[in-house]
C-alpha atoms as one frame of an Amber mdcrd trajectory, in Angstrom:
protein
 280.052  -8.709  39.367 280.226 -11.568  36.870 282.528 -11.231  33.884 281.019
 -10.255  30.531 282.586 -11.013  27.168 281.378  -7.646  25.820 281.622  -4.337
  27.684 280.330  -1.105  26.188 281.481   2.351  27.291 279.279   5.392  26.671
 280.884   8.635  27.808 277.990  10.880  26.730 274.742   8.949  27.352 271.325
  10.409  26.672 267.688  10.019  27.567 266.011   9.967  24.145 262.554  11.506
  23.796 260.544  10.538  20.705 257.357  12.303  19.682 255.526  13.625  16.614
 253.487  16.611  15.424 250.788  16.810  12.714 252.667  19.613  10.919 256.070
  21.183  11.553 256.121  24.964  11.139 257.759  27.937  12.933 256.576  30.446
  15.521 253.376  28.663  16.652 252.875  26.179  19.457 253.236  22.614  18.194
 250.988  20.079  19.926 253.038  16.901  20.279 252.002  13.290  20.643 252.697
  11.643  24.029 256.474  11.215  24.417 258.230   7.866  24.398 261.411   7.709
  26.495 264.249   5.328  25.629 267.890   4.948  26.700 270.357   6.498  24.259
 274.019   6.986  23.488 276.280   4.902  21.281 277.521   2.218  23.653 274.177
   1.980  25.429 272.423   1.352  22.109 275.049  -1.274  21.262 274.337  -3.070
  24.555 270.572  -2.803  24.015 270.838  -4.214  20.500 273.080  -7.070  21.618
 270.404  -7.951  24.181 267.684  -7.826  21.520 269.759 -10.109  19.301 270.068
 -12.757  22.007 273.412 -11.794  23.548 274.453  -9.846  26.594 276.788  -6.923
  27.229 277.599  -4.866  30.291 277.002  -1.135  29.783 279.360   1.268  31.568
 278.445   4.958  31.594 278.293   8.124  33.739 274.870   9.122  35.026 273.491
  12.146  36.846 270.292  13.911  37.903 266.693  12.780  37.492 267.206  12.253
  33.770 270.046   9.880  34.600 267.888   8.055  37.123 265.190   7.667  34.470
 267.761   6.373  31.984 268.970   3.788  34.495 265.402   2.669  35.266 264.688
   2.148  31.571 267.848   0.085  31.088 267.076  -2.066  34.109 263.532  -2.604
  32.785 265.063  -3.915  29.537 267.307  -6.269  31.481 270.552  -4.557  30.458
 273.395  -5.207  32.920 274.680  -1.768  33.953 277.639  -0.252  35.755 276.699
   3.403  36.293 279.224   5.932  37.596 277.517   8.841  39.428 278.385  12.342
  38.195 277.218  15.825  39.155 275.801  16.964  35.815 272.391  15.815  34.659
 272.324  13.262  31.876 271.385  15.056  28.660 268.135  14.604  26.743 267.875
  14.294  22.947 264.704  14.715  20.903 263.529  12.680  17.912 260.607  14.467
  16.252 258.536  13.087  13.371 256.519  15.415  11.149 253.371  13.418  10.419
 252.619  15.515   7.325 255.533  14.076   5.342 256.834  11.353   7.718 260.227
  13.097   7.933 262.234  12.673  11.119 264.152  15.474  12.852 266.810  14.659
  15.435 267.797  17.293  17.997 271.048  16.238  19.679 271.889  18.210  22.807
 275.404  18.456  24.264 276.346  16.619  27.408 277.824  18.139  30.532 281.614
  18.068  30.927 283.061  15.417  33.216 285.289  16.731  35.979 288.792  15.337
  36.418 287.543  13.391  39.441 284.668  11.930  37.409 287.010  10.956  34.594
 289.278   9.250  37.132 286.251   7.434  38.589 285.345   6.065  35.150 288.880
   4.775  34.579 288.996   3.307  38.078 285.644   1.578  37.576 286.813   0.090
  34.281 289.912  -1.288  35.988 287.914  -2.868  38.811 285.478  -4.686  36.499
 286.280  -8.251  35.419 288.193  -8.006  32.113 285.987  -8.218  29.021 287.105
  -9.835  25.783 285.647  -6.949  23.778 285.433  -3.294  24.827 283.174  -1.193
  22.598 283.786   2.564  22.916 280.957   4.221  21.040 279.239   7.581  20.799
 280.045  11.243  21.108 282.324  12.569  23.829 281.631  15.190  26.488 283.648
  18.357  26.289 286.855  18.986  28.239 288.103  15.417  28.452 291.717  15.308
  29.603 294.108  14.942  26.671 295.442  11.687  28.078 292.054  10.182  28.989
 291.505   8.119  25.849 295.102   6.838  25.611 294.970   5.816  29.279 291.621
   4.139  28.704 292.871   2.109  25.754 296.154   1.192  27.418 294.345  -0.037
  30.519 291.851  -2.074  28.512 294.481  -3.610  26.242 296.736  -4.504  29.166
 293.780  -6.370  30.662 293.331  -8.334  27.444 290.349  -6.504  25.965 290.121
  -6.101  22.205 288.954  -2.542  21.560 286.243  -1.521  19.099 285.794   2.199
  18.414 282.912   4.134  16.882 283.728   7.809  17.311 284.622  10.875  15.265
 287.155  13.630  14.748 290.055  14.049  17.109 288.803  11.266  19.384 288.909
   8.715  16.577 292.306   9.979  15.421 293.707   9.880  18.944 292.568   6.310
  19.528 293.895   5.174  16.154 297.237   6.754  17.028 297.398   4.439  20.042
 297.274   1.499  17.635 296.217  -2.076  18.199 292.463  -1.549  17.807 290.337
  -4.485  16.716 287.786  -2.532  14.677 286.670   0.976  13.805 283.307   1.800
  12.211 283.406   5.235  10.586 280.920   6.499   8.047 282.129   8.027   4.798
 282.347  11.587   6.143 284.189  10.481   9.279 286.720   8.512   7.241 287.260
  11.492   4.935 287.869  13.733   7.946 290.323  11.144   9.226 292.146  11.153
   5.875 292.124  14.953   5.685 290.655  14.928   2.171 287.422  14.043   0.334
 286.995  10.395  -0.646 287.257  10.350  -4.443 285.488   7.155  -5.394 285.492
   3.460  -4.377 289.199   2.838  -5.025 290.242   5.799  -2.900 287.848   4.674
  -0.155 289.404   1.228  -0.108 292.938   2.671  -0.065 292.241   4.952   2.890
 290.802   2.061   4.892 293.630  -0.258   3.847 296.284   2.243   4.917 294.887
   2.170   8.473 295.019  -1.625   8.526 298.492  -1.814   6.968 299.832   0.595
   9.595 298.429  -1.740  12.294 296.366   1.057  13.739 293.348  -1.259  13.551
 292.790  -4.859  12.519 289.609  -4.099  10.597 287.671  -1.145   9.181 283.947
  -1.296   8.513 282.845   1.831   6.638 279.116   2.450   7.030 277.672   3.594
   3.698 274.017   4.039   4.668 271.618   2.704   2.050 274.617   1.414   0.065
 275.580  -0.990   2.865 279.142  -1.166   4.165 282.744  -1.744   3.112 284.816
  -4.249   5.091 288.617  -4.030   4.913 291.068  -6.266   6.791 294.536  -7.565
   5.946 292.911 -10.479   4.090 289.505  -9.153   3.029 288.127  -6.252   1.018
 284.404  -6.635   0.453 281.432  -4.385  -0.246 278.289  -5.641   1.497 274.995
  -4.339   0.082 272.146  -3.261   2.319 268.779  -4.901   1.654 265.996  -2.541
   0.587 263.437  -2.255   3.393 260.718   0.173   4.509 262.387   3.094   6.270
 260.754   4.165   9.527 263.641   5.548  11.617 267.403   5.919  11.391 267.875
   6.211  15.166 270.425   3.673  16.335 271.022   2.139  12.904 274.794   2.581
  13.096 274.852   1.346  16.690 272.832  -1.708  15.662 275.259  -2.405  12.813
 278.170  -2.333  15.256 276.308  -4.442  17.819 275.502  -7.147  15.308 279.064
  -7.278  14.058 280.643  -7.469  17.520 278.145 -10.075  18.731 278.771 -12.288
  15.707 282.538 -11.852  16.001 282.340 -12.764  19.695 280.567 -15.990  18.717
 283.587 -16.974  16.592 282.353 -15.877  13.166 284.809 -14.683  10.534 284.982
 -11.013   9.560 282.771 -11.476   6.467 280.013 -13.240   8.404 280.200 -10.699
  11.211 279.980  -7.772   8.776 276.960  -9.280   7.040 275.217  -9.807  10.346
 276.040  -6.224  11.281 274.548  -4.879   8.038 271.461  -7.009   8.675 271.092
  -5.609  12.203 271.608  -2.024  11.026 269.026  -2.492   8.283 266.579  -4.040
  10.746 266.866  -0.917  12.928 265.682   1.213  10.005 262.497  -0.870   9.910
 261.691  -0.083  13.569 259.857   3.024  14.703 261.420   5.674  16.945 264.310
   4.382  19.058 263.244   0.735  19.202 266.360  -0.604  17.444 266.657  -3.970
  15.690 264.364  -6.937  16.189 266.069 -10.302  16.225 263.617 -11.881  13.771
 264.128  -9.088  11.242 267.898  -9.294  11.650 268.002 -13.067  11.164 265.781
 -12.862   8.085 267.912 -10.139   6.502 271.111 -12.000   7.402 269.787 -15.119
   5.660 269.063 -13.025   2.589 272.554 -11.515   2.631 274.180 -14.926   2.930
 272.210 -16.336  -0.005 269.715 -18.342   2.023 266.597 -16.185   1.887 263.630
 -16.960   4.075 260.201 -17.311   2.434 259.651 -13.585   3.032 262.523 -11.639
   1.488 263.209  -7.966   2.269 261.109  -5.549   0.244
């Protein structure tokens, strides 16, 4: 297999099902619109967005059952390079339901099946046999019952092979990977960063300090805190900058955070500085909000929003 500059790892992939109902109410049968199936899971969405933005990433993930086969077919149809590791448990499904009455979206996230010790070993072995990637993006939720040394072994192996590791995870997984040190980037949201700090974030100055402490301790080179409609905060050893999010029509939040991360990693891989990469990431995340269902960012929307963020607006500015 040819080497890829960007490799994404999704430990808990999903087959996303998007549909809608005229009205959402309890106890009665709800007649749904025809379902739309799309690949899902953090790293998979990062790889899909990178492809949509003109780049390419190899997606590594476990896959099982007919749902997993469907997921793999959809990725291959999109032209996403894949390295799938067979597992016994069926790949989970997640449901995105829109209530047509008020255009509100409901997201039902189902748990994934645990990975056996043999399956975990197969994932690590597969990673080690792939050509080394410059960037390894570890993104998404984790299956239950991972071995306590799985993530440290994963990071150590990747870093020894020269990969710069980007992490978008939560809770103990995020803390464990930060404790290993030497990460390139983490992308928590405000709640995830507060959980990491063990206390509520009390305003902008406290937010900046918490992020800076992680950088100063060399646990990560950069922190990009996703702030939703308020944009993002970028903190590195040299930079502390709040990047606003353009105001756009909101159609779906599915994959917005993954799109933000994809845009930032892709731009950084092209040689852009942290500020440029963060702006492109915010543009990609905002573009995902403009797309329906699980369709993620369009390149033309991302480029237009990026131009606006960098002070060179196109004739049609975000509205």
